[in-house]
N, C-alpha and C positions, 0 to 999 in steps of 0.2 A: 381498421382490423389487419392491413399489410403493415404496419407498423408494429403492432405487436406481435405477429408473428415473425416479423423480421427479428426484432428483440429475440423473443425467447427462444427462435432457432439459432441465433449469436451466442447467446448465454448457456444455451445445451454445448455449443462447442467448447467455449470458455470452460465450462465447468467438465469436460470430459476430462478437457487439459490440465485443470486443477487437481482432478482427483490424481493422473499421474505423477506431477509433478509435486507435490503434496506428501506424497506418499516416499517417492524418491529424495525428498529436501529430508526427513524427517529420520529417514534413513542415512543422509549423507551428514546431518549433527551427529547421530550416533559413533559412525566411521570416525569423524573429524574429529570429536570430542575427546573419545580413546587412546583415538592415534597422537592425538597433538599433547594431551592432558590439560589436567582446567588452568594450568597456569598460561601454556601458551596459546589455548584455547581464551582465555580471558587477554591476554596480548594482542590476539588477532580482531576479536573485537571491541578494543579499544583505540588501534592502530586505524582500523576498518572506519569507525566511527571521525577519526579526525576526516578519512577522506571524505565521506559524506559532506561533514561540516563545511567544508570549503567546494564542494560539488553542490552545492545549492542552486549554482546556475542553469543546472542541468533542468532541475524542475519547473525551475521559473519558466523559462523555454520550451519546456515542453508543452506545457499548461499554454503557453501564447501560441504556439506553432500548432497544436490540434484543434485550439480553440478557431483561428484563423481557418483551417484547411476545413474543417466542419461545417463553419456558418457559410464559407465561399461555394460549400457543396450543395447547401440549401439553395442559397440563389441561382444555382444552374450555369457559374460561370465558369468557363473552361480557361478561359484565359488569364485571370486574375488567380485561379489556383495553380497557372504553370508560375507565376510572377513570384506567389507565396512559396511556393516550392523551392526556386533560384534562391530565394531573399534567406530560407529558411537554410537550406546549404551553406551561404556560406558566411552567415551569421554563427554557425554551428560551427562550422571550423575555424571561426574567430576564436570562440567562446574555449573551445578546447587546448588550442593554446594558448589563451590566458589564464583559464585552469591550472593548464601545466605546468605553467612559471611561478603563477601565486604559492600552489600544492610545494613546491620545491623551496619557495621562500620558507611558507610557513613551516616546514620540515626543521628548522633550524630552529624554531620556539617550541616544537612538539619536543626534540628530544632532550633539549637543554632548558630542564628544569620544571616543564607543562605537564610531562606524562610522567607515572610511578611503573618505572619498568626495571626489573634486576640488570646487574651488569654484564652478567652473562648471557643474557640475550637481547640487548640491546642492537647490536648487528642483526641481527636477523630482525629483526622488527625494522631497522633501516631496511632491508632489502623488499622485503613484504611493500612498506612504503613506497618505495618507487614502483614496485609491479603494479600497486593499486593505484597509481596517480597513470600511467600507462592504463591499466585498464578504466579508470573515470574519463580519460580525456577519448579513447573507444566509444564509450556510454553517449557522452553528449556524442559525439558525429552520428549514430544511431538514429536520434531523436526524427529527424525528419522522416524519415522510412518509415515507423513506427508511425508517424501523424498521418501518413498515405493509407496505410492500412485501416486504421480508424475512420478517417471521414470516408471510407467506402465500405466500412463496415465489416472488413475482409476478418471476422475471427476465426475462421476456419484457417486460413493458414498463421495466423498469429499464433494459433493455438500449437500447430504442428513445429514452427519453432521455439517455443517455448520449450515442449517436449522433448526437443531435440539438446535444447541446450540444458534441462536438468538431468537428460542422459551425458552429457558430456561432462555437468558436474558432478555425477555420477561414479565416473569411468576416472575422473580428475581424485574423490574421495580413495577408490578402492588403492591407488598407483601411489599416494600418498602411505595408504597402512604397509605395503609393503617396502617401500623406496628405503634405503638405506642411508640416504645422506640427511641434511637438517629438514626436515619434514616439514617446518615451518616452510622455509624459504622456499621448497617445490610448491608448496599448496598455491601459493602467493605467483608463483611463474604460473603456473596453469590455468588458476581461472583468470591471469588478463590473457593467457592464448583462449579460451571460451570467450570472452568479449570479441575478440577481435573474428571468430568464426561466426557469432550469431549477428554482426555487422554484415559479412559480406553475404550472408542467405539473405538476408532482410532487402541488402542493396540489388542484388542482382534480380531479384523475383518483382520487385514495385518497377525498376525501368523498363522489366521487360512487357509487363500486364498494365502497364498505367499512363495513358497519353500525355496525362499532364508532368509525368517523372523524365523529362528532357534538362539536361544543367547546361545551358544556354544561358550564363548574365551577359553578355553582349546584348541580347534580345530582349530578353524576359527580367532585367534589373529596374528594379520601380522604389523611387526613393520615398516616395508616399506612403508605401507598402510597410518598407522598412523601418520607418517613425513611427508609423502606428502599431507593430509588432515588438519592436523597441519596449516602446509605450509601455504598452500592455505587458511587456516581459520586466518591465523595469517593476512596478508594482507590486506585480508576483514576485520577482527577485526579493523585493520586501519582505514581504508576509513568508515565500519559501526560506528566504536567509536567516530569519528569526527564528524560523521553526525549527530549522536544523540545527541551530546554534542551540538553540535551547536543546533538543535531544541530547546534542553530544556532550554539550555544556555540563548537563545532568551528569551524565558518564562521567567524564572528569572529576565531578566535584564526589560522586562516589567512590572515584579513584584514588582520588586525595585525604579524602576519609577513611577508607575501609581496605584500598588496596583491590590487587586482580582479581582474587577470590570472589568477590563480591561483582565485576565484572564479570567473571562466568556466569554467576546466576544471571545478571540481567540480560546476558546476552541468550540464555535460553528461553526466558520470560518474551525476548522480543521473537525468536523463531516461533514459539508456541502462538504466537499471537499474530506473526507474519500470517502463518499457514490459515489459524483458524479466521482471519479478516480478509484472506482472499474470498472467500464466498461470499460478502457482499462486494469487494472489490468486483468481481469478476460480473454482477449485475452493474454496476456504476460504469465498468467500460463499456458493457453494451449498451448502456444508455446517454453518455457524453455525448455521442454522436447525434444522437435525438434531439438531445433536448439546445445542441447549438444549431441545429440543422432547425430546426421547431423554429428556432428566435431567426434564421437566415429567412427564415419564408413570412416571418411577419405573422405566426402564429402562438401567442403569448399564452393563449389556454393550453394548446399541446404540451408549451414545453412545463409550464407548473404542475400540469396532471402530472406529466412523466415525473417530475423529479417526487412528489407528493407520494405517486405510488414506489415509484424505486426508493425512497427512503421508507418509506413501511414494511417493503418486502423485503430488503436489503439487510433491516434490524433485526428482520425474522428470523434470517439464513446464520447470522451470527449468534442470534437465541439460540437456536437450536443447537449449534453445537458448542458453545461458551458456556450453557447452564452444566450438562453434563462434565464438562471439564473443570469446573469449578469446586465442583462439588468433590471429582474423585481425584482431584492435581496431584495428592502422593500418591496413590498406587498409580495412576498413569505414569508419572515420572519414573516411581523407582521399577517400571515395566521398561520403557523405552533407554534410559539412561542406566549405566552401571554404577556411575559414581554420581549422584544429586547433588549439585553445589550448596551450601548455605544459602537460606532464604531466597534459591530459585522456587520454591513452593507459593510463599506468601508474595513475590516477586510477580509472579505467573497470574494469582489470582486477580490480585488489584491491575496487571495491563491489561486483562480483559473488559474487569470492569470497566477502568478507562475509555477501553474500546466502544463498548455496547453502549456509554453514553453519548459517547461523540457521534456513534453514527447516527442520531435521530436529528440530527441538523448537517452530517455532513454532504450528502448528495449538493444540500445547496451550495455549496461554492460553487459546485459546475455552475447553479441557476445565475447567482453573481456574475461570474465570468462569462457567462454566453450572453445577458444584456448589454457587457461592456464597462461599466462604471465601475471600477474597484478600486479607484485610489483612496477614498475617506475609508473603505470597507479596510484595506490593507494595512492603511497607516494603524489602526486602531486595532486590527488582531497583530499587529506586527509589535506592540506593546504588552497584549497578553499573551503573546507567545512567547516573551523574555521573564515574565514575574514568576513561574515557578524557581530559576536559578536563584533568583534574588532570595525568596522563600524559605527555598532548602539549603541554602548554605547557613540563613541566620539558624534556622531549626538543629542544624548539625553540629553547629556552635555552642549551642544550647543547651547540646546532649541529648537528643531525640534520635530516634529507632532510624534507622538508613529505610523503613519501609515509609517514610514520611516524606521522600521522593515521590511515590506516587500518588496519595493524600494533595499535594500542594500541586500535581498536574490535570487529575482528576477534578480538583475545583477551577483551576487558571483557563484548561483546555475545555475539559468538559460543558462545566456550568455557564462560566462566561464567555468562555468563545461560541458557545453555541447560540447565548442570547442576542451575540451581536449580529451572528451569521443569521438570524431572526429579522432581525430590525431590518436589515439592508435589503432582505427578501423583500418584506412588508415595505418598506420605502419607496426602492427600486424595479421592483420587478411585478409587486400587486398582490404577493401571498398574502392571503386571509391566516390571522392571527388561528378563530376558531376552525377553518377549516381542517389547518394543521394537527390543532388539539385532535381534532374529530378525525382524521385520516390517520395518521402517524402515533400520537401520543397514547393515546386512550389504549386503544387494540394491543399497542406491542408493550406496555407497562402492564397490563390486561396479563398478557399473555406470559411475562416475565415471571410473575406473582405463582401463575400456577403451577409451571412447569417448576420453578424453585421448589417450591413449598412439596409438592407431588414427588419431587426427584430426594428431597431431606427423609422423605419414610422407612427408605429402607438404610439408612446410614443410621438409624436410629436404635434399629431392630436386627439389624447385621454387624457383623464383623468387615474390617475392611480383605477383601478377595476378586477375584475372576467373575464370579458367579453375581457379587454383586454389584461388581462396576456393570455389566451386562442388562442385569435387571433393574440396574439407575437411566441408563441408555431406554429401555425399552418402555419407562413409565415415562421418562420425559420424553420419547418420542412421540407416546400415546397421548399425553395431554396436551402436546405440540397441535396434534392432527387434529382431535377432537376439539380441543379451544378456538381451533380456529376454523373448520366446518360449522358448532353451534354458535359461537357468540362472538366471532369476529370477521370473517368474510362476507363481502355485500350479497346479494343475491346475484346479483353482473359476473363478479367476482366467483362466484361459484357455479352457475353456468359454463363461464370460458373455460373454468378448470375442468370441469365435467367432459364439455368437447373438447377439448385439447385432448385427454384421456381415450376417448371417444376414436379422434383421429389415428391416436396412435396404437390403439387395438385394431384397428379397419388396415393399416398401413402392416403390422405382423400378420394377420389374416390373410391378407394378398399376398405374403412373400409366401 
């Protein structure tokens, strides 16, 4: 029960942060899109994607560092935590240098035939590329401090930092609106500055509050831990690199066949998906240390139960917001953006559908990570990761429409990737297929069907309007609540939720 209460408290902190940052991020996108224009916004997305593609080392090491720190926290081994922290600081500093050099070299190829950018904006694209390199290097060096906060489940401070970061980005967006110089260059420079501020805020706090945050490599350097972390990160690197390579590769394919305007549409779809996925990612962030700590303590049952319940409810959170958005995408984009890029509506809907399908198995990636044997899983996932690029190129050469990019993505990542994840969760962690179907698939698909059918009723009988949007949201929300209470939640889950609301009510009355 203490674990459940801790997860709920941390999830609450993260949702509070998410509500604020989501509003700010949506406002930022509107300001930046209207300030830069569709073409420059597309340039920023395609160049930013180049950085993300070669910054995959950061993602691989993030998973490795957080896994090892949370695992050691579960073991209760303070000395081991100090060793892990020192190893991670050195590794991430080296990785930042390597990433910077690789990105500088790669820039030559990006701007000499690979990227389709108009000649009058090529100078600005070069400049923001260099600023993004700086930002990426800083982000890499921030990972050990994020891992410490994650291992200690200090989601309150993590949320505060996230809000500060979002406010700084809002200030950047406002400055870009009114600045008279090249807006694209100013935007890139200020965003790099935001990354630097965030790193220092996290560094100062963790060194002050956590005893293992002592940087003394002469005392706490451990070759064995370094070997284990780099080995684990190496396999994560393989799957992470192919994942990011595929995502950016698809942007390159879209760019070469259809130009930067469709990259702008894709950027809008990514923004929407990123904000709505934050609801499930928030719960996963609160659960990740629980999963790793449980495995560290040798409690496999708790690890699997946390994974199953987390998968079920994280999907529900995505569906709660995604289905009304999918139904009313044209009107919402019309309200949000003055100029809606071509294909943005369909791209946004398909992107959300892809995320919903992937959500059914996404958290089990962390389950496999916590168990530790990831070599074979990473190899197979990496092969699946690059398949969408090959299939999309073939389809585009055959004259298929741009949205087939998402069709191949859904099939490869959502369906094939999910099957592979479940197989390894069963083989290595003991996950029961039947229990997974009963706990996750059956209730989630039932909920999705009820919400979608009920939400489509106003669309049949009403014209597009703000009133219809409100009615769709109200009906899908009511369907969500009633379906959960009457058909989906177990008696134990109902009892726990009732107790939680009672506890909240008592605290309010006491005040």
